Backbone as a printed PyTorch tensor [residue, N CA C, xyz], in Angstrom:
tensor([[[ 96.9020,  99.4790, 118.7850],
         [ 96.6000,  99.5070, 117.3680],
         [ 96.2860,  98.1070, 116.8750]],

        [[ 97.1200,  97.1220, 117.1800],
         [ 96.8850,  95.7620, 116.7170],
         [ 97.2700,  95.5700, 115.2580]],

        [[ 96.9420,  94.4160, 114.7540],
         [ 97.2590,  94.0730, 113.3730],
         [ 96.3270,  94.8140, 112.4180]],

        [[ 96.9040,  95.5910, 111.4850],
         [ 96.0430,  96.2640, 110.5110],
         [ 95.5300,  95.2690, 109.4730]],

        [[ 94.6240,  95.7070, 108.6430],
         [ 94.1370,  94.9030, 107.5240],
         [ 95.3330,  94.6070, 106.6140]],

        [[ 95.4980,  93.3340, 106.2270],
         [ 96.6590,  92.9100, 105.4430],
         [ 96.1960,  92.3390, 104.1060]],

        [[ 96.8780,  92.7360, 103.0200],
         [ 96.6140,  92.1890, 101.7000],
         [ 97.9180,  91.5870, 101.1960]],

        [[ 97.8850,  90.3150, 100.8210],
         [ 99.0630,  89.6190, 100.3090],
         [ 98.9230,  89.3990,  98.8140]],

        [[100.0520,  89.4940,  98.1070],
         [100.0480,  89.3190,  96.6620],
         [100.0720,  87.8690,  96.2200]],

        [[100.5980,  86.9720,  97.0550],
         [100.7450,  85.5660,  96.6630],
         [100.8170,  84.6890,  97.9060]],

        [[100.4690,  83.4090,  97.7330],
         [100.6690,  82.4800,  98.8540],
         [102.1480,  82.1780,  99.0360]],

        [[102.5720,  82.0420, 100.2800],
         [103.9670,  81.7390, 100.5920],
         [104.1750,  80.2340, 100.4590]],

        [[104.5470,  79.8290,  99.2610],
         [104.7770,  78.4110,  98.9790],
         [105.6250,  78.2910,  97.7260]],

        [[106.2890,  77.1660,  97.5980],
         [106.9890,  76.7590,  96.3870],
         [107.8370,  77.8640,  95.7650]],

        [[107.4730,  78.2740,  94.5290],
         [108.2790,  79.2400,  93.7790],
         [108.3750,  80.5890,  94.4770]],

        [[107.2760,  81.0570,  95.0510],
         [107.2890,  82.3600,  95.7290],
         [108.2700,  82.3180,  96.8970]],

        [[108.2320,  81.2540,  97.6530],
         [109.1660,  81.0920,  98.7740],
         [110.6040,  81.0820,  98.2640]],

        [[110.8610,  80.3410,  97.2000],
         [112.2160,  80.2490,  96.6420],
         [112.7100,  81.6150,  96.1600]],

        [[111.8390,  82.3760,  95.5060],
         [112.2390,  83.6920,  94.9920],
         [112.4910,  84.6600,  96.1430]],

        [[111.6160,  84.6660,  97.1420],
         [111.8340,  85.5420,  98.2980],
         [113.1480,  85.2200,  99.0000]],

        [[113.4130,  83.9460,  99.2190],
         [114.6460,  83.5550,  99.8950],
         [115.8830,  83.8730,  99.0550]],

        [[115.8040,  83.6780,  97.7350],
         [116.9430,  84.0060,  96.8710],
         [117.2520,  85.4950,  96.9240]],

        [[116.2080,  86.3090,  96.9080],
         [116.4110,  87.7620,  96.9830],
         [116.9620,  88.1670,  98.3480]],

        [[116.3430,  87.6600,  99.3840],
         [116.6650,  88.0900, 100.7440],
         [117.9920,  87.5240, 101.2500]],

        [[118.2050,  86.2390, 101.0720],
         [119.3450,  85.5720, 101.7010],
         [120.5250,  85.3140, 100.7730]],

        [[120.2750,  85.2640,  99.4610],
         [121.3650,  84.9490,  98.5410],
         [121.7260,  86.1050,  97.6200]],

        [[121.1520,  87.2820,  97.8800],
         [121.5350,  88.4820,  97.1450],
         [121.1550,  88.5060,  95.6760]],

        [[120.1060,  87.8010,  95.2950],
         [119.6250,  87.8300,  93.9050],
         [118.8200,  89.1200,  93.7170]],

        [[119.5310,  90.2400,  93.6320],
         [118.9080,  91.5630,  93.6360],
         [117.9990,  91.8060,  92.4370]],

        [[118.2490,  91.1500,  91.3240],
         [117.4060,  91.3320,  90.1380],
         [115.9670,  90.8620,  90.3860]],

        [[115.7570,  90.0770,  91.4350],
         [114.4170,  89.5970,  91.7520],
         [113.5610,  90.6590,  92.4440]],

        [[114.1700,  91.7780,  92.8110],
         [113.3970,  92.8520,  93.4420],
         [112.2990,  93.3510,  92.5020]],

        [[112.5630,  93.3940,  91.2100],
         [111.5600,  93.8590,  90.2400],
         [110.3020,  93.0020,  90.2360]],

        [[110.4240,  91.6910,  90.0050],
         [109.2330,  90.8430,  90.0410],
         [108.5430,  90.8270,  91.4060]],

        [[109.3320,  90.8270,  92.4790],
         [108.7240,  90.8680,  93.8150],
         [108.0170,  92.1970,  94.0450]],

        [[108.6020,  93.2800,  93.5340],
         [107.9600,  94.5930,  93.6290],
         [106.6490,  94.6350,  92.8660]],

        [[106.5830,  93.9580,  91.7250],
         [105.3310,  93.8990,  90.9500],
         [104.2410,  93.1870,  91.7500]],

        [[104.6190,  92.1080,  92.4440],
         [103.6460,  91.3920,  93.2860],
         [103.2080,  92.2820,  94.4440]],

        [[104.1620,  92.9800,  95.0690],
         [103.8220,  93.8810,  96.1690],
         [102.9230,  95.0170,  95.6820]],

        [[103.1910,  95.5550,  94.4960],
         [102.3390,  96.6110,  93.9310],
         [100.9110,  96.1060,  93.7730]],

        [[100.7580,  94.8570,  93.3480],
         [ 99.4210,  94.2710,  93.2460],
         [ 98.7310,  94.1970,  94.5960]],

        [[ 99.4980,  93.8760,  95.6390],
         [ 98.9220,  93.8310,  96.9910],
         [ 98.5160,  95.2240,  97.4510]],

        [[ 99.3250,  96.2340,  97.1360],
         [ 98.9800,  97.6190,  97.4980],
         [ 97.6800,  98.0110,  96.7950]],

        [[ 97.5630,  97.6720,  95.5050],
         [ 96.3190,  97.9750,  94.7680],
         [ 95.1330,  97.2500,  95.3890]],

        [[ 95.3290,  95.9820,  95.7480],
         [ 94.2570,  95.1810,  96.3440],
         [ 93.7910,  95.7190,  97.6720]],

        [[ 94.6840,  96.3410,  98.3980],
         [ 94.3460,  96.9080,  99.7040],
         [ 93.3350,  98.0460,  99.5690]],

        [[ 93.3860,  98.7400,  98.4460],
         [ 92.4940,  99.8850,  98.2020],
         [ 92.5080, 100.8360,  99.4000]],

        [[ 93.6900, 101.3560,  99.6560],
         [ 93.9020, 102.1910, 100.8350],
         [ 93.3780, 103.6100, 100.6820]],

        [[ 92.7610, 103.9300,  99.5740],
         [ 92.1920, 105.2590,  99.3890],
         [ 92.7710, 105.9690,  98.1940]],

        [[ 92.1290, 107.0450,  97.8370],
         [ 92.5890, 107.8490,  96.7160],
         [ 93.7120, 108.7680,  97.1710]],

        [[ 94.3640, 109.3630,  96.1990],
         [ 95.4260, 110.3110,  96.5190],
         [ 96.7640, 109.6260,  96.6160]],

        [[ 97.7720, 110.3780,  96.9920],
         [ 99.1340, 109.8430,  97.0740],
         [ 99.2270, 108.6930,  98.0790]],

        [[ 99.9940, 107.6900,  97.7270],
         [100.2310, 106.5500,  98.6130],
         [101.5760, 106.7500,  99.3070]],

        [[101.6170, 106.4680, 100.5800],
         [102.8460, 106.5120, 101.3470],
         [103.1380, 105.0880, 101.8040]],

        [[104.2060, 104.4990, 101.2510],
         [104.5900, 103.1360, 101.6100],
         [105.6910, 103.1880, 102.6580]],

        [[105.4720, 102.5020, 103.7680],
         [106.4460, 102.4740, 104.8670],
         [106.9340, 101.0390, 105.0380]],

        [[108.1640, 100.7620, 104.5740],
         [108.6780,  99.3930, 104.7080],
         [109.0380,  99.0390, 106.1470]],

        [[108.7690,  97.7860, 106.5010],
         [109.1930,  97.2610, 107.7960],
         [110.7020,  97.0380, 107.6910]],

        [[111.4820,  97.5950, 108.6100],
         [112.9460,  97.5130, 108.4820],
         [113.5020,  96.1490, 108.8750]],

        [[114.5900,  95.8050, 108.2320],
         [115.3600,  94.6270, 108.6450],
         [116.2870,  95.0630, 109.7760]],

        [[116.7230,  94.1090, 110.5510],
         [117.6920,  94.4020, 111.6110],
         [118.9770,  94.9230, 110.9910]],

        [[119.6160,  95.8620, 111.6710],
         [120.8650,  96.4490, 111.1440],
         [121.9090,  95.3850, 110.8400]],

        [[122.0230,  94.4120, 111.7340],
         [123.0310,  93.3560, 111.5040],
         [122.6690,  92.5060, 110.2920]],

        [[121.3790,  92.3160, 110.0330],
         [120.9520,  91.5650, 108.8450],
         [121.2650,  92.3480, 107.5790]],

        [[120.9900,  93.6580, 107.5970],
         [121.2940,  94.5060, 106.4460],
         [122.7980,  94.4870, 106.1870]],

        [[123.5900,  94.5840, 107.2290],
         [125.0510,  94.5650, 107.0770],
         [125.5120,  93.2290, 106.5050]],

        [[124.9480,  92.1450, 106.9920],
         [125.3310,  90.8170, 106.5200],
         [124.9170,  90.5460, 105.0850]],

        [[123.7300,  91.0230, 104.7150],
         [123.2190,  90.7950, 103.3600],
         [123.7610,  91.8050, 102.3590]],

        [[124.0980,  92.9820, 102.8620],
         [124.5440,  94.0480, 101.9700],
         [123.4080,  94.8550, 101.3760]],

        [[122.1930,  94.5970, 101.8280],
         [121.0230,  95.3630, 101.3690],
         [119.8530,  95.1090, 102.3010]],

        [[118.8700,  95.9940, 102.2080],
         [117.6230,  95.8410, 102.9620],
         [116.5860,  95.3270, 101.9780]],

        [[116.2650,  94.0330, 102.0040],
         [115.3890,  93.4570, 100.9870],
         [113.9890,  94.0680, 100.9270]],

        [[113.3910,  94.3660, 102.0610],
         [112.0290,  94.9200, 102.0400],
         [112.0360,  96.3270, 101.4530]],

        [[113.0160,  97.1210, 101.8080],
         [113.1000,  98.4710, 101.2310],
         [113.3030,  98.3940,  99.7260]],

        [[114.1630,  97.4880,  99.2740],
         [114.4220,  97.3200,  97.8440],
         [113.1370,  96.8990,  97.1090]],

        [[112.3830,  95.9740,  97.6830],
         [111.1220,  95.5370,  97.0720],
         [110.1080,  96.6780,  97.0790]],

        [[110.0610,  97.4510,  98.1670],
         [109.1450,  98.5930,  98.2530],
         [109.4520,  99.6220,  97.1680]],

        [[110.7280,  99.8890,  96.9350],
         [111.1070, 100.8430,  95.8810],
         [110.7040, 100.3250,  94.5060]],

        [[110.8660,  99.0180,  94.2750],
         [110.4380,  98.4250,  93.0020],
         [108.9130,  98.5120,  92.8580]],

        [[108.1860,  98.2690,  93.9440],
         [106.7230,  98.3750,  93.9160],
         [106.2960,  99.8030,  93.6060]],

        [[106.9690, 100.7760,  94.2120],
         [106.6410, 102.1850,  93.9600],
         [106.8520, 102.5160,  92.4880]],

        [[107.9220, 102.0220,  91.8870],
         [108.1590, 102.2490,  90.4620],
         [107.0420, 101.6660,  89.6160]],

        [[106.6130, 100.4710,  89.9590],
         [105.5000,  99.8100,  89.2500],
         [104.2110, 100.6190,  89.4020]],

        [[103.9240, 101.0860,  90.5890],
         [102.7140, 101.8720,  90.8290],
         [102.7690, 103.2070,  90.0900]],

        [[103.9350, 103.8400,  90.0670],
         [104.0770, 105.1110,  89.3340],
         [103.8310, 104.9160,  87.8470]],

        [[104.3520, 103.8230,  87.2860],
         [104.1380, 103.5480,  85.8570],
         [102.6580, 103.3770,  85.5420]],

        [[101.8850, 102.9510,  86.5370],
         [100.4370, 102.7720,  86.3590],
         [ 99.6640, 104.0390,  86.7170]],

        [[100.3870, 105.1260,  87.0370],
         [ 99.7280, 106.4010,  87.2860],
         [ 99.4190, 106.7280,  88.7260]],

        [[ 99.8900, 105.9170,  89.6720],
         [ 99.6510, 106.1830,  91.0880],
         [100.7620, 107.0650,  91.6270]],

        [[100.3770, 108.1010,  92.3500],
         [101.3650, 108.9300,  93.0350],
         [101.7530, 108.2050,  94.3190]],

        [[103.0320, 107.9000,  94.4540],
         [103.4750, 107.0790,  95.5750],
         [104.8660, 107.5010,  96.0220]],

        [[105.1120, 107.3370,  97.3080],
         [106.4160, 107.6370,  97.8900],
         [106.7520, 106.5470,  98.8970]],

        [[108.0040, 106.1340,  98.9090],
         [108.4880, 105.1900,  99.9220],
         [109.1600, 106.0110, 101.0100]],

        [[108.7210, 105.8260, 102.2290],
         [109.2990, 106.5350, 103.3630],
         [109.8520, 105.5050, 104.3470]],

        [[111.1640, 105.3970, 104.4000],
         [111.8210, 104.4750, 105.3300],
         [111.8200, 105.1230, 106.7140]],

        [[110.6470, 105.1810, 107.3110],
         [110.4370, 105.9030, 108.5680],
         [110.7610, 105.0810, 109.8030]],

        [[110.6640, 103.7690, 109.6870],
         [110.8290, 102.9140, 110.8620],
         [112.2710, 102.4580, 111.0360]],

        [[112.6560, 102.3190, 112.2930],
         [113.9700, 101.7510, 112.5980],
         [113.8310, 100.9270, 113.8740]],

        [[114.7520,  99.9990, 114.0380],
         [114.7420,  99.1970, 115.2480],
         [115.4120,  99.9830, 116.3620]],

        [[114.7460, 100.0580, 117.4870],
         [115.3210, 100.7660, 118.6280],
         [116.0520,  99.8280, 119.5680]],

        [[115.8430,  98.5250, 119.3440],
         [116.5830,  97.5180, 120.1090],
         [116.6510,  96.2460, 119.2660]],

        [[117.6000,  95.4200, 119.5910],
         [117.7700,  94.1590, 118.8680],
         [116.6240,  93.2080, 119.2000]],

        [[116.2530,  92.4010, 118.2180],
         [115.2500,  91.3510, 118.4240],
         [115.8650,  90.0230, 117.9940]],

        [[115.3360,  88.9530, 118.5250],
         [115.7900,  87.6130, 118.1400],
         [115.2170,  87.2670, 116.7720]],

        [[115.8520,  86.3390, 116.0860],
         [115.3130,  85.8380, 114.8250],
         [113.9440,  85.2330, 115.1170]],

        [[112.9490,  85.5730, 114.2950],
         [111.5820,  85.1350, 114.5420],
         [111.3410,  83.6670, 114.1690]],

        [[112.1860,  83.1060, 113.2910],
         [111.9910,  81.7180, 112.8590],
         [111.9700,  80.8000, 114.0760]],

        [[110.9960,  79.9470, 114.1110],
         [110.8920,  78.9790, 115.1960],
         [110.1800,  79.4780, 116.4370]],

        [[109.8180,  80.7640, 116.4830],
         [109.1080,  81.2940, 117.6460],
         [107.6010,  81.1250, 117.4600]],

        [[106.8990,  80.8940, 118.5390],
         [105.4340,  80.8280, 118.4930],
         [104.8740,  82.2420, 118.3140]],

        [[103.5960,  82.3340, 118.0390],
         [102.9620,  83.6470, 117.8750],
         [103.1350,  84.4920, 119.1350]],

        [[102.9340,  83.9010, 120.2910],
         [103.0860,  84.6350, 121.5610],
         [104.5350,  85.0800, 121.7510]],

        [[105.4960,  84.2230, 121.4380],
         [106.9110,  84.5790, 121.5680],
         [107.2910,  85.6890, 120.5800]],

        [[106.7160,  85.6590, 119.3800],
         [106.9910,  86.6980, 118.3920],
         [106.4640,  88.0490, 118.8700]],

        [[105.2730,  88.0490, 119.4410],
         [104.7240,  89.2980, 119.9800],
         [105.6420,  89.8800, 121.0480]],

        [[106.0810,  89.0380, 121.9660],
         [106.9690,  89.5060, 123.0350],
         [108.3120,  89.9530, 122.4710]],

        [[108.8030,  89.2490, 121.4760],
         [110.1040,  89.5470, 120.8670],
         [110.1350,  90.9400, 120.2420]],

        [[109.0480,  91.3240, 119.5660],
         [109.0560,  92.6030, 118.8450],
         [108.3700,  93.7400, 119.5970]],

        [[107.7520,  93.4600, 120.7280],
         [107.0350,  94.5050, 121.4680],
         [107.9620,  95.6760, 121.7940]],

        [[107.6130,  96.8570, 121.3140],
         [108.3840,  98.0580, 121.5810],
         [109.6960,  98.1510, 120.8250]],

        [[109.9230,  97.2660, 119.8510],
         [111.2190,  97.2140, 119.1660],
         [111.3630,  98.2440, 118.0530]],

        [[110.2560,  98.7780, 117.5400],
         [110.3330,  99.7240, 116.4250],
         [109.9580, 101.1300, 116.8670]],

        [[110.5410, 102.0970, 116.1630],
         [110.1940, 103.4990, 116.3800],
         [110.3250, 104.2330, 115.0490]],

        [[109.6870, 105.3790, 114.9930],
         [109.8070, 106.2440, 113.8160],
         [110.9900, 107.1620, 114.0500]],

        [[111.8660, 107.2490, 113.0560],
         [113.0400, 108.1200, 113.1830],
         [112.5910, 109.5690, 113.2710]],

        [[113.3850, 110.3880, 113.9440],
         [113.0300, 111.7810, 114.2030],
         [112.6000, 112.5660, 112.9880]],

        [[113.3670, 112.5070, 111.9110],
         [113.0370, 113.2720, 110.7120],
         [111.7740, 112.8150, 110.0210]],

        [[111.4260, 111.5440, 110.1860],
         [110.2380, 111.0110, 109.5220],
         [108.9520, 111.3390, 110.2740]],

        [[109.0530, 111.7080, 111.5330],
         [107.8570, 112.0100, 112.3310],
         [106.9990, 113.0870, 111.6800]],

        [[107.6270, 114.1720, 111.2420],
         [106.8380, 115.2640, 110.6510],
         [106.2490, 114.8510, 109.3070]],

        [[106.9160, 113.9560, 108.5860],
         [106.3990, 113.4890, 107.3000],
         [105.2180, 112.5420, 107.4690]],

        [[105.1590, 111.8650, 108.6150],
         [104.0670, 110.9280, 108.8960],
         [102.8800, 111.5880, 109.5950]],

        [[103.1270, 112.6550, 110.3050],
         [102.0920, 113.2700, 111.1420],
         [100.8220, 113.5450, 110.3490]],

        [[ 99.7350, 112.9050, 110.7750],
         [ 98.4340, 113.1190, 110.1630],
         [ 98.2390, 112.4670, 108.8070]],

        [[ 99.2450, 111.7600, 108.3110],
         [ 99.1470, 111.1190, 106.9940],
         [ 98.8080, 109.6510, 107.1250]],

        [[ 98.1840, 109.1450, 106.0860],
         [ 97.8540, 107.7330, 106.0100],
         [ 99.0120, 106.9800, 105.3660]],

        [[ 99.3770, 105.8550, 105.9330],
         [100.4980, 105.0650, 105.4440],
         [100.0870, 103.6160, 105.2440]],

        [[100.7050, 102.9800, 104.2430],
         [100.5600, 101.5520, 104.0140],
         [101.8770, 100.9060, 104.4400]],

        [[101.8230, 100.0240, 105.4090],
         [103.0060,  99.2810, 105.8170],
         [103.2890,  98.2280, 104.7570]],

        [[104.5570,  98.0100, 104.4270],
         [104.8970,  96.9750, 103.4480],
         [105.9670,  96.0570, 104.0160]],

        [[105.8350,  94.7700, 103.6970],
         [106.7900,  93.7670, 104.1500],
         [106.8410,  92.6640, 103.0980]],

        [[107.8360,  91.7990, 103.2130],
         [107.9300,  90.7080, 102.2530],
         [106.9870,  89.5720, 102.6080]],

        [[106.8000,  89.3110, 103.8890],
         [106.0600,  88.1400, 104.3280],
         [105.3390,  88.4360, 105.6340]],

        [[104.1320,  87.9210, 105.7720],
         [103.4410,  87.9730, 107.0570],
         [103.1850,  86.5320, 107.4870]],

        [[103.4560,  86.2540, 108.7460],
         [103.1420,  84.9310, 109.2800],
         [102.1120,  85.1040, 110.3920]],

        [[102.5320,  85.5030, 111.5800],
         [101.5700,  85.7210, 112.6630],
         [101.0430,  87.1500, 112.7070]],

        [[101.7580,  88.0910, 112.1010],
         [101.3500,  89.4960, 112.1210],
         [101.9850,  90.3140, 113.2310]],

        [[102.8380,  89.7160, 114.0580],
         [103.4250,  90.4340, 115.1870],
         [104.2610,  91.6330, 114.7370]],

        [[105.0770,  91.4560, 113.7060],
         [105.9300,  92.5610, 113.2470],
         [105.0890,  93.6840, 112.6570]],

        [[104.0760,  93.3420, 111.8750],
         [103.2070,  94.3810, 111.3030],
         [102.4270,  95.1070, 112.3920]],

        [[101.9920,  94.3890, 113.4090],
         [101.2920,  95.0330, 114.5210],
         [102.2220,  96.0050, 115.2460]],

        [[103.4720,  95.6180, 115.4440],
         [104.4450,  96.5000, 116.0970],
         [104.7390,  97.7120, 115.2250]],

        [[104.8650,  97.5110, 113.9110],
         [105.0910,  98.6330, 112.9950],
         [103.9040,  99.5950, 113.0350]],

        [[102.6970,  99.0620, 113.0690],
         [101.4970,  99.9080, 113.1410],
         [101.4830, 100.7070, 114.4360]],

        [[101.8810, 100.0740, 115.5340],
         [101.9380, 100.7790, 116.8210],
         [102.9140, 101.9440, 116.7540]],

        [[104.0890, 101.6960, 116.1740],
         [105.1200, 102.7430, 116.0970],
         [104.6680, 103.9040, 115.2140]],

        [[104.0280, 103.6100, 114.0930],
         [103.5390, 104.6790, 113.2010],
         [102.4560, 105.4920, 113.8990]],

        [[101.5310, 104.8080, 114.5620],
         [100.4650, 105.5130, 115.2830],
         [101.0400, 106.3700, 116.4120]],

        [[102.0470, 105.8610, 117.1100],
         [102.6700, 106.6190, 118.2000],
         [103.3350, 107.8910, 117.6880]],

        [[103.7260, 107.8990, 116.4100],
         [104.3660, 109.0720, 115.8130],
         [103.3420, 110.0100, 115.1700]],

        [[102.0650, 109.6920, 115.3010],
         [101.0210, 110.5550, 114.7480],
         [100.5630, 110.2020, 113.3560]],

        [[101.0430, 109.0900, 112.8080],
         [100.5930, 108.6460, 111.4920],
         [ 99.3690, 107.7540, 111.6110]],

        [[ 98.7110, 107.5330, 110.4880],
         [ 97.5510, 106.6290, 110.4400],
         [ 97.8930, 105.4780, 109.5050]],

        [[ 97.6960, 104.2700, 109.9600],
         [ 97.9580, 103.0940, 109.1320],
         [ 96.6520, 102.6900, 108.4590]],

        [[ 96.6550, 102.7290, 107.1100],
         [ 95.4470, 102.3570, 106.3750],
         [ 95.4430, 100.8730, 106.0340]],

        [[ 96.5210, 100.1750, 106.3250],
         [ 96.6060,  98.7450, 106.0810],
         [ 98.0440,  98.3470, 105.8410]],

        [[ 98.2180,  97.0760, 105.5020],
         [ 99.5460,  96.5420, 105.2130],
         [ 99.4720,  95.7080, 103.9510]],

        [[100.4880,  95.8110, 103.1230],
         [100.5920,  95.0170, 101.9030],
         [101.8760,  94.2100, 101.9850]],

        [[101.7730,  92.9290, 101.6730],
         [102.9270,  92.0440, 101.7200],
         [103.0310,  91.2520, 100.4300]],

        [[104.2330,  90.8110, 100.1220],
         [104.4260,  89.9710,  98.9400],
         [103.6930,  88.6520,  99.1310]],

        [[103.8450,  88.0360, 100.2910],
         [103.2820,  86.7000, 100.4890],
         [102.7910,  86.4810, 101.9120]],

        [[101.8800,  85.5240, 102.0200],
         [101.3380,  85.0770, 103.3040],
         [101.0730,  83.5770, 103.1890]],

        [[101.0220,  82.8770, 104.3120],
         [100.7130,  81.4370, 104.2620],
         [ 99.3680,  81.1850, 103.5920]],

        [[ 99.2400,  80.0340, 102.9570],
         [ 97.9950,  79.6970, 102.2370],
         [ 96.7580,  79.8450, 103.1140]],

        [[ 96.8370,  79.4980, 104.3710],
         [ 95.6890,  79.5890, 105.2660],
         [ 95.2110,  81.0110, 105.5040]],

        [[ 96.0190,  81.9980, 105.1390],
         [ 95.6450,  83.3970, 105.3320],
         [ 94.8240,  83.9360, 104.1690]],

        [[ 94.7110,  83.1530, 103.0870],
         [ 93.9790,  83.5990, 101.9100],
         [ 92.5310,  83.1510, 101.9790]],

        [[ 91.6390,  84.0390, 101.6010],
         [ 90.2280,  83.6880, 101.5000],
         [ 90.0090,  83.0020, 100.1630]],

        [[ 89.3210,  81.8770, 100.1700],
         [ 88.9460,  81.1820,  98.9430],
         [ 87.4340,  81.1940,  98.8890]],

        [[ 86.9030,  81.6450,  97.7690],
         [ 85.4530,  81.7920,  97.6550],
         [ 84.7500,  80.4890,  98.0280]],

        [[ 83.7920,  80.5970,  98.9340],
         [ 82.9970,  79.4560,  99.3430],
         [ 83.6240,  78.6030, 100.4370]],

        [[ 84.8320,  78.9360, 100.8770],
         [ 85.4870,  78.1590, 101.9270],
         [ 85.8180,  79.0590, 103.1070]],

        [[ 85.7140,  78.5270, 104.3210],
         [ 86.1100,  79.3420, 105.4780],
         [ 87.6100,  79.5940, 105.4390]],

        [[ 88.0290,  80.6650, 106.0440],
         [ 89.4400,  81.0480, 106.0750],
         [ 89.9280,  81.0290, 107.5090]],

        [[ 91.1450,  80.4830, 107.7010],
         [ 91.7840,  80.5750, 109.0000],
         [ 92.3300,  81.9790, 109.1560]],

        [[ 91.9170,  82.7420, 110.1370],
         [ 92.4470,  84.1020, 110.2860],
         [ 93.8960,  84.0860, 110.7520]],

        [[ 94.6290,  85.1270, 110.3740],
         [ 95.9690,  85.2890, 110.9170],
         [ 95.8280,  85.5240, 112.4000]],

        [[ 96.7140,  84.9400, 113.1760],
         [ 96.6470,  85.2230, 114.5960],
         [ 97.0470,  86.6650, 114.8270]],

        [[ 96.5060,  87.2450, 115.8490],
         [ 96.8500,  88.6450, 116.1590],
         [ 98.2410,  88.6370, 116.7310]],

        [[ 98.9020,  88.5620, 116.2020],
         [100.1710,  88.4990, 116.7930],
         [101.0780,  89.3850, 116.0630]],

        [[104.4420,  88.3230, 112.4460],
         [105.5320,  87.9760, 111.8870],
         [106.2410,  87.7790, 113.0890]]])
């Protein structure tokens, strides 16, 4: 499957980085609303098609969820769905993915190491398989760096019979953004 088309709501720098980290690592749960609004904008920008939207959040590791007391990407996805519903979009969040094995923390890993780290690490839970079968899904995450995690999520959804119409993220590195009239550094095929 490889890396699907990705749309980011903001560059990963300065204030956006601080807000994401406060929500994710310091439990500033009230920030899920503003982050969800940015993610909703990315979902709209993706233009994944008409009809109901199915948002599939990339899961955090179980030990991370236990340590933080929440799953930040799922929380942001739910906030984004609320924002999209208020704007008239029919949308559902389906927490279909789960980790089937532990992975190392991605920070500090090269793109190649990240690909190897997450290869085969995700699967669609049994009950979600029938809900995904033949349906188009938008993968959602807080951040994309190399794209390895999104590529693995796309592989797992496709293996379960779903179709990935793209991925929407809150933020991506500045080099991943197209600026009119300037060349863009592509994301490596490889989070």
